[in-house]
N, C-alpha and C positions, 0 to 999 in steps of 0.2 A: 502495500499500500503505500501509494507516493506521499513522503515527508510537508507537510503547512508551511508554510517557512511568513510572517509580516519584511514586504521589504520597502522600507520606504512609504508605509504606510499601503500598501498592496495588499493587500494578499495572496501568496503565491505557492504551489504547491516542485514538488525538485522531481523533471521527469529524470529516471535513471537513462546514461544517453545508448546503454545496450541492449534495453527495452524500449528506447526508440529505434537503434536501429534495425534491430526482428522487423519492429515497424517499416519503418522501413523499408524491406528486401520482402519483406508478406505486399505493398504495397506498386511496389515494382514489379511481382511479375505476376497479380492482377488481372482479373479483367474487367472494362468496365463494368458490367454481370455482374460477379465478386462486388468488387465494390458496393454496389446500390445495395448488396446486400450486407454488408457490413453493420455491427449494429451500433447504430446513434451516427452515419454515416448520413447528412442530411445530400440533397437533392446536384444541391445546387455546387457540389464540393467534388464527385464525381470526380469529374476530366481530372479538374486542375490542383488536386490533391497532390496526382506524381508529379507535375512539375515546382507543387511544394518543398517538396520532399525528398525531391537533390538539389534545389535552391539551398532548404538547411543543412544536406549534409555537406551538401558543398562549402557551407560557409563556416560548422562547426570545426569543420578539419584545418578549413585553409585559419579561421580566427587560433588556431589551433585552442576554441572553449570544450571546460571539462566539466560543467553542470550546465543543467537546464531546468529553462522554471516556466509553468504557465501560469498566464497571471489568469486571476476568474474576473477580471477587466479587460474590456478592449480597448482598441484605441483608442475612440472617441471620449470615454470615462479616462484614460490614465492622461489624454490632453491636458482636460475640463480640470481632475482632480491639479494636477500640476499649476495650471494659473488660481486659481481658485490658494495654492501652497495647504493640499492636507494631504 
């Protein structure tokens, strides 16, 4: 189970890099139909999630990132929070 933290006032969950890389491999080898059936997969993400996963994996490798976090907030909420200094 992922660890939950607060970073800069935002609740985040640490994602194990190994778990992420297993998911990345699963996405790379799956068909659109298989991704449509994945639990929690939003239909709008079925096609673009593979490219997004490739981009994230490339970024992790190039920047030598060792920890990965998922925020409970969206980008818009993060920008608003920053503007309000929360």
